[in-house]
N, C-alpha and C positions, 0 to 999 in steps of 0.2 A: 769206411773200413780203415782208412789211413789214421783217422783220429783214434779209433778203437785200438789199433795196433800201437799207436804212440802211448795211449793210456796204459796198455799192458806193459810196455817198456818202463814207463814211469813207476808202475806198481812193483816191478822187479827191482828197480833202482831203490825204491823206498824200503823194500825188504832187506836189501844189503845194508842200507843206512841204519835201519833199526837194530842191526847187530854190531854197529860201529865199524863197518867195513867200507872201504873206499869203493866208489863206483864211477861211472862216467861223469855224472853231474854233481856228485857230492864228494868232497875231499876233507878228511880230518887232518889238520896240521898240528904238529907236536913241537914241544920245546926242543932247543938244539942240544941240550945236555942229555946224552943217551943214557947216562947212569940214573937219571931221574926224569925220564920222559913222561910228560903229561900232555893231555889234550888241551890245547890252548883255544880251540874253537873249530868252527866248520866253515868251509868255503863252498858256495853253491854257484854253479854256472847259471847265468841268466837265460831266459827264454827256453824253458824246457820243451816247448812244442816245436816241431819241425816248422820252419818258416813257411814252407809251401802249403802247409796245412793251416797254420794260424792265420795267414793272410788271405786265403781263398774264401771269399764270401759265399761261394756256392756249396761249401762243405760245412754243415752244422757242427759246431764245436761242443763236445760234451765235457770239455775240461776247462777251457778259459783260464783265468788267472789262478784257479784252484790248483793247477799243476805246480806252480812255484810254492804255493802255500803248503802243499803236501810234502814237497821236498824239504822245506824248512822245518816243518813239524817233525818229520821222520828223522831229519838230521839232528835235531835237538834231542829226541828220544834216544838215538844211538849214542850221542855224546854223553848223556846222563848215564846210560847203561854202562859205558866204558869206565866212567869214574867209579861206579859201584863195583864193577867187576875187578878193577885194579885193587881196591881195598880187600876184596875177598881173596884175591890171588896172593897179596902180600902177607895175609894173616893166617890163612888156612894151613894147618900143619906146621906152623912156626911156633914152637913151644916157647921161644924167648919172649914172645909178645903177651904171654899169659893166657890163662884159661878163659877169662871173660871175653877177651878179644876173639878167641877162637870160637866161642859159643855164639858171639854176635855174627861172625863170618858165616857160621852154619845157618843161622836164621836168615841172613841176607841171601845166602845161596838158595834157600827154599823159595824166597820171593822171586828171585831171578828165574828159577825153574818154571814158575807160573808164567812169567813173561815169555820164556822160550816156547812154552806150550801154546801161547797165543800166536807167536810167530809161525809155528807149524800149522796152526789152524788157518792163518791168513794165507800162507803159501798154498794150502790145499784149496782154499776158496778162489784164489787167483786162477788156478788150473781148472777147477771143475764148475764153479758157479758164476764166473764172470764178475768178481768183486770189482766195485768202482772205487775211485779215489775218495769220493764223498763217504762211502760206506767205511772205507779204511780209516778215515779221520774220526768218524764216530766211534769206531772200535778202539782207537788209540787214546781217546780222551781221558779215561780213568787210569789206564796204565801209565800214561805220561805224567799225570799228577803224582802217582805213587813213586815213579822214578825220580821226580824232582825232590820229593821228601827224602828218599833214600840217599840221593847224592848230597843233599844238604847235610844230612846226618854224618855221612862218612867223611865229608870234607872237614867237618868240625871236630872230629874225634881221633884223628890219626896219631896224635901225640899223647893220648891218654890210655890208661890201662887200669884194670882192677876196679876198686871202689870209685876212683876218679872218673873212669869211663862210665860207670853206672850213674854217677852223679850228673854228668853232662847229658847222657841219654834222657834221664828223668827231666832235666830242664827243657830239653827239646819237646818232650811230651806235653808240656804246659803251653798249649797252643790253642788259639781261638777256633781254628778250623778243626772240627771234630774228626774229619777223615785223617788229617795229619796226626792228630793226637792219638787216635786209635791205632794207627799203623806203628807209631813209635812205641806206644805202650806194649804192643805185641812183641817188638824187638827187645824191650826191656825185660819182659817176662822170660824170654829165652836166654838172654845174655846173663841174667842174674842167677841162673840155676847153679853154675859152679860156685859162685860166691855163697849162696845159701847152703851148699854142701859143706863149705868150709865152716860156716856158722854152726851147722848141725854137729860136725865132728868136735868143734871146740866146746860147745855147751853141753854135749852129752858124754863125751869121752875125754875131754881135755887135750885133744890132739890138735896140733897146729902144723898142718902140712901145707905150707905156702911158699914154695920155692921162688915165686916171682914177686913177692911182696904186694899181693893184691888185697889182703885182708886188713882190718883195722887194728889187729893185735900184732905186736912185734915181740920177738923173743931174743933175749941176749943170752946165748948159750954159755958165755964165759962167766956168768954169775953163779956163784955157789948155791947149794941147796939151802944154806943158812939164810941167804938173802932172797930166796925164791919169791916170797910173798910181796916184798917191797920193790924189788928191782928187776926180776927176770922178765916179767911180762908188762909191757906198756901199751898205751893206746896211741896209734899213729893218727894224728889229727888230719893229715892230708888224705887219708883213706876213709874218712867218716862218710857214712851212707846217708842220703837225704831221707826225709820222713816218708816219702813215697815207697821206700823199700824197707827201711828199718827205722822205727820211731827213735828219735834221739834219746828219749827217756830209757830206752832199753840197751843203749850202748854200754854204759857202766855196769849194769847188772849182768850183761852177757860176759863182759870182761872178768868180773869177779867170780862168776860161776865157773868158767873154764880154769881160772887161776886156782879156785878152791879145790877143784878135782885134782889138779896137779899137786897141790899142797898136801892133800890127804894121802 
């Protein structure tokens, strides 16, 4: 009974850790700069089992060394979750970061919602069906891999926006692990929707509504109508989209098409 009680306590501790929350045995420590606080790592107290339980040979242990393994794995998952959640928090509703960043944040939020649903299921199982640490680790295997991919992506794109952001995301999707590739491609499909809307408006109506400079066409409003064709609209080479999103052979025709609509 003591071992079962300790396992239940460890499961509760893991549940906190999976949400990036400090518990008795897991602490997340942060950088000292409060203005740019980041999770630097996790600290786990050794010997998760009560010594009186772990050392008593007359009490069969159902946990063993798996207790510390569970804490480490849950601590890692919580740390990864916090990194993704920070990117979402910094970009959601922040118009200055651009529409592509906000669309990506929305896609990431949907992924995190599935993770929260899993945590709710785990909490219910702890209470009602006697979930074990071994079962918990099995359930966390795939979600932890997804969190690693999401954290890897968000760590590498914090300074990009618009077409550059889509370019970096697309490069992330070129991965030998099909699970990694599929997940990132799913993010690309959501994040690119605002950019495709800009492309649609430009090629069908000649409208360039790009307040954050995310599109590959730039407008110089100071240029007179007499020089509209030659000088008003130019291609921004830094915002060129990779072939996975827009074929390079279509960049110049798209530019000419929108420019022609405005010229007419």
